[in-house]
MARTI-204926 format. One line per field, with one value per atom (N, C-alpha, C): x, y, z; residue number from 1. Coordinates in pm, 1 decimal, padded with zeros to 6 digits. Each point is the difference from the previous one (the first is absolute). Example, Ala and Ser with C-alpha at 12.3 -4.5 7.8 and 13.67 -1.06 7.14 Angstrom:
c1 01319.0, -00089.0, 00090.0, -00035.0, 00082.0, -00077.0
c2 -00569.0, 00119.0, 00120.0, 00105.0, 00119.0, 00109.0
c3 00780.0, 00000.0, 00000.0, -00072.0, 00006.0, 00073.0
n 1, 1, 1, 2, 2, 2
***
This chain:
c1 -04999.5, 00079.9, -00010.4, -00121.7, -00018.0, 00087.3, 00005.4, 00079.9, 00148.3, 00046.6, 00141.2, 00033.5, -00088.5, 00022.5, -00006.4, -00096.9, -00011.7, 00125.5, 00050.3, 00121.3, 00119.6, 00014.4, 00110.0, -00005.6, -00116.4, -00012.0, 00008.7, -00049.0, 00010.1, 00146.3, 00076.2, 00143.3, 00074.0, -00033.0, 00067.4, -00040.4, -00125.9, -00054.8, -00073.6, 00073.9, -00062.6, -00089.4, 00017.7, -00080.6, -00135.2, -00021.4, -00124.5, -00093.6, -00124.4, -00100.8, -00077.7, 00039.2, -00061.4, -00140.5, -00038.2, -00134.3, -00095.8, 00045.4, -00081.5, -00117.1, 00011.7, -00099.2, 00001.7, -00112.4, -00006.5, 00013.1, 00033.9, 00023.5, 00128.5, 00109.0, 00127.6, 00048.3, -00019.7, 00043.7, -00093.3, -00127.6, -00099.8, 00007.1, 00028.9, 00007.7, 00133.2, 00092.2, 00128.5, 00099.5, -00030.6, 00092.7, 00120.7, -00024.5, 00108.5, 00018.5, 00123.7, 00031.7, 00088.9, 00040.6, 00075.2, 00132.7, 00064.3, 00127.1, -00020.7, -00103.2, -00030.0, -00040.2, -00077.5, -00041.0, 00122.7, 00095.2, 00123.9, 00074.4, 00004.2, 00064.0, -00072.5, -00132.3, -00080.4, 00026.9, 00005.0, 00029.2, 00136.0, 00100.1, 00133.7, -00002.0, -00068.1, -00005.2, -00070.4, -00112.9, -00074.5, 00078.4, 00067.2, 00079.5, 00111.3, 00066.8, 00110.8, -00050.5, -00104.3, -00050.3, -00060.8, -00075.2, -00074.4, 00060.5, 00114.4, 00070.1, -00093.7, -00064.5, -00090.6, 00020.9, -00057.2, 00005.6, -00140.8, -00010.6, -00130.4, -00005.4, -00076.1, -00008.9, -00071.4, 00031.3, -00057.1, -00152.3, -00063.7, -00146.9, -00061.4, 00080.9, -00048.4, 00008.2, 00065.9, 00015.2, -00124.9, -00104.5, -00129.8, -00044.7, -00089.9, -00056.0, -00064.4, -00071.0, -00067.1, 00098.6, 00115.5, 00099.4, 00074.0, 00011.8, 00081.2, -00081.2, -00132.0, -00083.3, -00004.1, 00033.4, -00009.6, 00095.3, 00021.4, 00080.9, -00068.0, -00132.3, -00074.2, 00024.3, -00000.5, 00026.0, 00141.1, 00095.4, 00138.5, 00014.6, -00066.2, 00008.2, -00057.7, -00112.9, -00060.8, 00093.5, 00062.3, 00091.7, 00120.7, 00060.0, 00117.3, -00036.7, -00113.8, -00042.7, -00020.3, -00060.7, -00024.5, 00131.2, 00093.4, 00127.7, 00093.9, -00025.3, 00084.8, -00039.3, -00116.2, -00048.4, 00077.2
c2 02700.8, 00104.1, -00010.0, -00027.8, -00008.6, -00109.5, -00115.8, -00111.1, 00035.3, 00069.3, 00039.5, 00099.0, 00096.5, 00098.7, -00066.5, -00089.2, -00070.0, -00082.9, -00071.1, -00080.1, 00088.3, 00112.1, 00093.2, 00054.0, 00049.2, 00062.9, -00101.6, -00121.1, -00104.6, -00038.6, -00000.4, -00029.4, 00113.5, 00124.4, 00116.6, 00024.5, -00026.4, 00029.2, -00122.9, -00105.3, -00126.8, 00006.5, 00100.0, 00009.6, 00068.4, 00053.3, 00072.2, -00090.4, -00012.6, -00077.2, 00095.9, 00005.7, 00092.8, -00042.6, -00122.6, -00048.4, 00009.8, 00053.6, 00004.9, 00096.7, 00097.6, 00106.3, 00070.5, 00062.4, 00086.9, 00145.8, 00020.8, 00135.3, -00001.5, -00035.7, -00017.2, 00126.6, 00113.3, 00126.8, 00037.1, -00003.1, 00038.1, -00088.4, -00129.4, -00093.2, 00005.5, 00082.5, 00014.6, -00110.7, -00084.7, -00105.8, 00060.5, 00103.0, 00070.5, 00137.1, 00030.6, 00133.3, 00069.8, 00120.0, 00078.4, -00065.7, -00066.9, -00066.1, -00117.3, -00079.1, -00111.3, 00051.0, 00105.8, 00055.9, 00046.7, 00060.6, 00042.2, -00120.8, -00108.1, -00122.3, -00060.5, 00003.5, -00050.6, 00082.0, 00130.5, 00088.1, -00036.4, -00018.9, -00035.9, -00133.6, -00098.3, -00133.0, 00004.3, 00070.7, 00009.2, 00078.4, 00105.3, 00082.2, -00082.7, -00079.2, -00081.0, -00115.5, -00068.3, -00117.6, 00034.6, 00110.1, 00033.4, 00117.4, 00051.5, 00109.0, 00116.6, 00047.9, 00113.5, 00099.1, 00114.7, 00104.5, 00018.4, 00005.2, 00019.7, 00143.6, 00085.6, 00140.1, 00015.1, 00106.9, 00027.0, -00008.6, 00051.4, 00001.9, -00139.3, -00100.7, -00138.3, -00070.3, 00061.7, -00061.5, 00032.7, -00076.4, 00020.6, -00128.1, 00016.3, -00114.6, -00097.2, 00053.0, -00084.1, -00091.0, 00053.2, -00078.3, -00101.0, 00026.8, -00085.6, -00085.5, 00007.4, -00076.7, -00148.3, -00039.5, -00140.8, -00031.9, -00128.1, -00044.7, 00040.6, -00007.4, 00040.9, 00147.1, 00084.6, 00142.3, 00025.1, -00072.8, 00013.7, -00044.6, -00110.2, -00051.9, 00100.1, 00060.0, 00100.2, 00118.1, 00044.3, 00113.3, -00034.5, -00117.1, -00040.0, -00011.8, -00060.9, -00012.5, 00136.9, 00090.3, 00134.7, 00075.0, -00011.9, 00071.1, -00063.9, -00124.9, -00071.2, 00029.2, 00058.8, 00027.2, 00112.2
c3 -00430.8, 00063.9, 00152.7, 00049.2, 00145.2, 00060.0, -00066.5, 00051.8, 00003.4, -00101.8, -00006.9, 00112.0, 00022.3, 00106.1, 00136.8, 00019.6, 00128.1, 00026.9, -00100.6, 00017.1, 00034.9, -00070.0, 00025.6, 00142.8, 00039.2, 00132.0, 00112.8, -00023.1, 00101.5, 00021.6, -00107.5, 00011.5, 00070.2, -00035.1, 00058.6, 00145.8, 00030.8, 00133.1, 00053.1, 00038.9, 00038.2, 00124.5, 00083.0, 00122.0, -00021.8, -00120.1, -00029.4, -00079.5, 00047.6, -00072.4, -00089.7, -00125.8, -00094.0, -00041.5, 00035.8, -00034.5, 00117.6, 00112.0, 00121.2, -00010.1, -00089.1, -00002.8, -00134.9, -00032.1, -00118.0, 00040.1, 00125.9, 00051.5, 00083.1, -00065.2, 00068.1, 00070.2, -00063.5, 00060.3, 00114.4, -00027.4, 00100.2, 00124.3, -00020.9, 00112.3, 00073.9, -00049.0, 00067.1, -00031.0, -00096.9, -00038.2, -00071.4, -00081.3, -00067.6, 00063.4, 00037.7, 00049.2, -00103.1, 00028.9, -00097.5, -00037.2, 00094.4, -00028.8, -00095.9, 00023.3, -00090.7, -00138.0, -00004.1, -00129.2, -00078.4, 00068.1, -00065.6, -00056.9, 00075.4, -00047.6, -00118.1, 00001.9, -00111.1, -00125.4, 00015.9, -00114.0, -00059.9, 00085.2, -00048.1, -00073.1, 00055.8, -00061.5, -00135.5, -00006.1, -00126.1, -00104.8, 00043.8, -00091.2, -00063.7, 00080.0, -00050.9, -00085.8, 00045.5, -00071.8, -00135.4, -00004.3, -00121.4, -00076.9, 00046.8, -00066.5, -00030.5, 00105.3, -00014.9, 00113.1, -00017.2, 00101.1, 00055.8, 00131.6, 00063.4, 00050.2, -00069.0, 00042.1, 00134.8, 00067.4, 00132.2, 00000.7, -00104.2, -00002.2, -00011.1, -00033.5, -00006.3, 00135.6, 00095.6, 00131.8, 00081.9, -00029.4, 00064.2, 00069.9, 00093.5, 00070.9, -00098.6, -00097.2, -00099.5, -00073.4, -00037.7, -00074.0, 00086.7, 00129.4, 00087.5, 00096.3, -00004.3, 00092.0, -00031.3, -00122.4, -00037.2, -00114.5, -00019.7, -00113.5, -00130.2, -00004.2, -00120.6, -00030.5, 00102.0, -00018.9, -00050.1, 00055.8, -00044.7, -00144.9, -00035.4, -00136.9, -00099.7, 00033.4, -00088.9, -00018.6, 00109.1, -00009.2, -00086.4, 00021.2, -00077.1, -00148.0, -00029.5, -00139.9, -00064.7, 00073.7, -00052.1, -00024.3, 00093.1, -00012.1, -00101.9, -00033.5, -00096.9, -00143.2, -00019.6, -00136.5, -00065.6
n 1, 1, 1, 2, 2, 2, 3, 3, 3, 4, 4, 4, 5, 5, 5, 6, 6, 6, 7, 7, 7, 8, 8, 8, 9, 9, 9, 10, 10, 10, 11, 11, 11, 12, 12, 12, 13, 13, 13, 14, 14, 14, 15, 15, 15, 16, 16, 16, 17, 17, 17, 18, 18, 18, 19, 19, 19, 20, 20, 20, 21, 21, 21, 22, 22, 22, 23, 23, 23, 24, 24, 24, 25, 25, 25, 26, 26, 26, 27, 27, 27, 28, 28, 28, 29, 29, 29, 30, 30, 30, 31, 31, 31, 32, 32, 32, 33, 33, 33, 34, 34, 34, 35, 35, 35, 36, 36, 36, 37, 37, 37, 38, 38, 38, 39, 39, 39, 40, 40, 40, 41, 41, 41, 42, 42, 42, 43, 43, 43, 44, 44, 44, 45, 45, 45, 46, 46, 46, 47, 47, 47, 48, 48, 48, 49, 49, 49, 50, 50, 50, 51, 51, 51, 52, 52, 52, 53, 53, 53, 54, 54, 54, 55, 55, 55, 56, 56, 56, 57, 57, 57, 58, 58, 58, 59, 59, 59, 60, 60, 60, 61, 61, 61, 62, 62, 62, 63, 63, 63, 64, 64, 64, 65, 65, 65, 66, 66, 66, 67, 67, 67, 68, 68, 68, 69, 69, 69, 70, 70, 70, 71, 71, 71, 72, 72, 72, 73, 73, 73, 74, 74, 74, 75, 75, 75
***
């Protein structure tokens, strides 16, 4: 799942290095506009809805966090 998400986000946002850090939000690599774009990309790719309460630093700080969230929401 992580590889699929990394490939998707790298294609959608080529200027962002999603592997640069495990604290993407905290380090300022992801801002609110990018997070909104990530939500849209994941929603379309995986046909799921990401509730507001899932939009947390923990879920968006890394590809691993995003993968765990997508897997959980896909169940």
